[in-house]
N, C-alpha and C positions, 0 to 999 in steps of 0.2 A: 252389371252396375260398372261397371268399366268400361264399357262399348259404350254407355250411356255417357258416361264420363269424360270421353274421347270427344263426342260430338262435338261436347262446348270447349275443348279448349280451342280451338282457334278466334273461337270467340272472347273466351280469356285473355286470348295471351294480347290476345290487337290491344284490349281493352288495359293491359297493362304499359306496354308500350307505349301508348296515348298516354296514359297516367304520368309518366316518369316525364315526357313532352314539354309538360309546365314546368314553365319559369321559376323556382319558387317564389319572386316577389311576386307572379299574377294569383297564388294561394293568397296572400295578404288578401284580410278583407275589403269588401271598400270602400270608400272614404263618405263619410256622409254628412252632408250639408248643413250649419254651424249657424245661429240669426244671433242675434243681435241677444234671446234672453239665453242662450245657453252659457254666453261666455260670463259664466255668474263669476270668475274672480278675476286678481290682475298675474293668473298665470295659465290662464286659458287661451286660447288661439287658434286659428283657423286659417293657412293657405290654399289661396286659391291661383286658375288661374287667369285670360283674357278671359277665359268665354267661362269662368265664373264654376267651372268643375273643382272644386277639393281635393285637396291630395294632403298624404304623412307625410314626412320627411323624409323616409325611406323609397320614398316614391318621384318625389321633390330632388332628389340628388340624384338616382337615377334617371330623369330626363335634363337634368344639370351636368350631365357630366362630362359632354361633349364646348362645355363654354369653356371659354378661356379669363370672366374675370366674373363673379356675383356681387352684388353691391346688396349688402343688408342695409336696409336705412332702420334706423330707431327714432322713438324717442328715449332718451338717455332715463336712466333708472326706470323705464318698465319692465316687470318684471316677465311679463308674459313674453317682450323680443325679446330679451336677454336670453330666455329659457329658448324661444324655438335655433335661434345664431346656434345657441350649442348645442340641440338636435339635430341642425343641417349641418353642419361644422362635422360632429363624428359621422352620418351618414356619408360626408363627402371624402371624409380620409378613408370609408372603406372601398370607394372605387380604385379600378385600375391604375390613373392617370397621378402622378404625384398634385398635393392641393397644398400651396401656403397662406398661414392668417394674414392677412394686412389690418394693421388697427387704426382708426385715430385719435384713440386713446393716446396714445406714446409717440413721441416725437421722435428726430432723427438723431437725437444728440442724444437721446439715451439707447441704444441699439446694441451699443455695446452691453449696457445691464439686460439686455432683455436675450442676448442670444447668452450670455453667462448664467444665469435664472436658467435658459431651456436646457442648458449643461451640466448642472447639476454642481454646478460654484457659486454660486449665492443663495442666502438661505431667503423665504419668502415676504417676509418684513429688512429685510436688508433691501430685497429685488424692491420692492416697494417703499422704500422710502426713497431708494439712488435712482428709480428708473419714474418718477414724480408719479407713483399710478394714481388716477382720478378715485377719488376718497371713498366711490364705490366699487372701485376693483373688485375688493372681497365677494359683494352678494352680489354684480355684475358680470363682469370677465373672467376672474379666475376659474372658472369651468369652460371657461374658452383653453386659456394657455395649459390650462391640466390635459386635458388633450392631445395641444402640441405639444408640449414635453412629452408625454407618455408614446407618439406616433413618431417621436424625433423628426418632426416637421418643422420649417423655418417661420418664424414670424417675421413678422415688418415692421420696426415703428415707421407709421409715413407719413406722421401729419410734421409740420410744420414747430418749434419753437414757440411755447405762449407767450416768451418777453418779446422774442422779435416781432413775430405779429403785432402785440400790444406798441410797438416802438413805430413801425408802418402802416397804423390807427395815427398814429400823433404826426409823422414827417410826410407820411405816403412813402411811395417805392424809392423815392430817394434817399433810404434812410439805408436800402443792404450797399449803398455806392460808399459808403462809412463801414461796413463790416470789413474785419478781418479775412481772408483764407478760409479757413477752418469754418467760423460761426455764416458765414456767406452761402458753404454749401449744405447749408441747415435747411436752406430755403430752393423752391425749384429755380431753374436758369433763368425762365422766363416768367412771365406775367402776366394773365389775360386782362389786359386793360382794352379791351374793347367796348364799338359801345354793344352788349349782345345782348338773347332775353334773356341770361340769367342776372347782369347786371342791374334790364329793367326789375326784375322779381324781387332784387338786395333791396335794388333801391326805394321801392315801395311796398315796404318792409319797415314799420316805426318798431322800430325800438323803444321801450321807455321815452314811450311818447315823444321820442326826435327822431328825425327822415336823418336818414342815410349821409355822409357827404365822401368827396371820392375817397380822400385818402383810408374812407372805414373799409370804402370796396375794396382797395388794394389791398386793405389786408384779410379782406375775409376770400380774395380768391388767392390770395397764397398759400389758404389752406386748402383750397381743390386743387390748383396748381401746381401745388407739394406732395400733397397723395397722389396726386394721379401720374408726376413723375417717378414717382416712387416707386409703383404697381409696373412702369412701364418700363424703366430703369430692370426691379428684378427678372421681370420674362425674358426681355431683351439677352441675363446672362442662363435664366431658365428657358429657354422654350419651349419645352416639353409638360412645363407646368402649368397649372392654373393658379388662379388667386380668390379667395372669400376674402371680400373687405367689411370690417361693422363702420357704423357713420351716422350721425346725424341726418336724419331723411332729406334734411333742407338740402344739403348736399346733393341730395340725390333726383328729387322729386323733378318732375316733366322730358327726366333726361339731360338736365342741362347740368353745370357746376361740374363735380368733380368726374362727372360721365362724359362731358363736351368737351372736357381739357383731354383725357387718359383719350381718347376719337383721335382729338387735332393730333395729338402722341403718337398713336400705332392704329389709326379707320381699320385694319380688318381684325382688329379683335373682336370677337363674337363674344356681347357682354347682356347678364344678364340681371333684373332689378327685382326686388326685393322692397316692395314700399307697403307700411305700417299703417295703418287708420287705426281709431279707435270705433267703439261701436256709434256713438254719435254725432259722426263726421261720413261724411260725402266719400262714395270712391277718386280716389285721385284722378287727375288728368295723362293721359297717353303721352310717352314721351315724341317729344318733337322726330316727327320723321325724314326732315331731313334734310341729318347728317346718310353720309352714304352706307351706312353699315346700320340700320337703327338698334337700339336695342327692343328684348321682350320686357315686360312688363307684368309679376306678379303682385297682387294683393296679398298685405298680412292683416286678418283684421283682429285686434286684439279687444278688450274691456276698456270701458272707459275711464280714464284718470277720475278720481277726489275731487272734488273743487278746491282751486288752490285757499281762494279767496268765497269769501259768501257776499251778496249785495252789500252793499254799505263798506266796505269793509274799504282800509286805506293800500294803494298800495307799498310794498317793502321801501326801503329807503335801500335805493343799488347806487354803487362808487367803487367803483374800479381803483380807484388812486390813479394818480399820474401814472405813466412807467416811467422804468428806469434806463432809458436808454445813454447809456455813454459815452459812446461810438460819436455819436453826435453832438455831441461837445467840445469834441476833440480840436 
């Protein structure tokens, strides 16, 4: 019997060696495609590559590990998208490369409050009040901040302050010349005001029935340029790091907006876009490939949102009121 067992020892040994060479990631069950019918709750999602192959967050993080910037678009308030953002970021933090989180949801003038919260110097109530966190912070973004806090990784308050953006929307980019030095630093040094594809897309988008004007486009691009500059500046200071940005999907659609403005500042960056679509929407348009280094785009499919209004119900009254622009009055 001992001799018989020895005859099989080489075969058993080879199987053992082969088994040890399998990477743990490959032991994960292959993902299965999810149809619209499978997206039964607002917490469900399915990520897929351009070739329609679905991916889990673990697989996505591994395949995106060598990208410099990942922009995850969102439909604000969609729980499936926010769940995916947290799942992806948690797995990116397990990669060897250091990752930072950039957020549209916090503006540059509140970077100090963000840093203080991450350092444990502010409680959550004080932080959300002082940093003017979005009303949906606890349901939509708390998980991301907790991941960053526990991992001691930076969070970039990437956006432009809303109050200044509203004044740009009223007076145009000329308003920036009236700002004191500190406030001027909260907006990108230069705004992209050329006649590009993004401007054409924005001007064709009627908001509450009104066609946008030049001042409103200047306000829109001040968000995009500021977020792009915030990321570019961070990576210039931390060239070995990578950044994941959470941002409304219009800002990254077709590789325009924030994407194009970041590429203008650093054409060599390797950028990935994750664009969400609901189950009742068509696939997104591919990124503009005319750039020097076009980004890749993956699709995040989520359940359709419930209708905001039924047929015949009136549009809600909408008014932001008159912006307070004190520096223009001096």
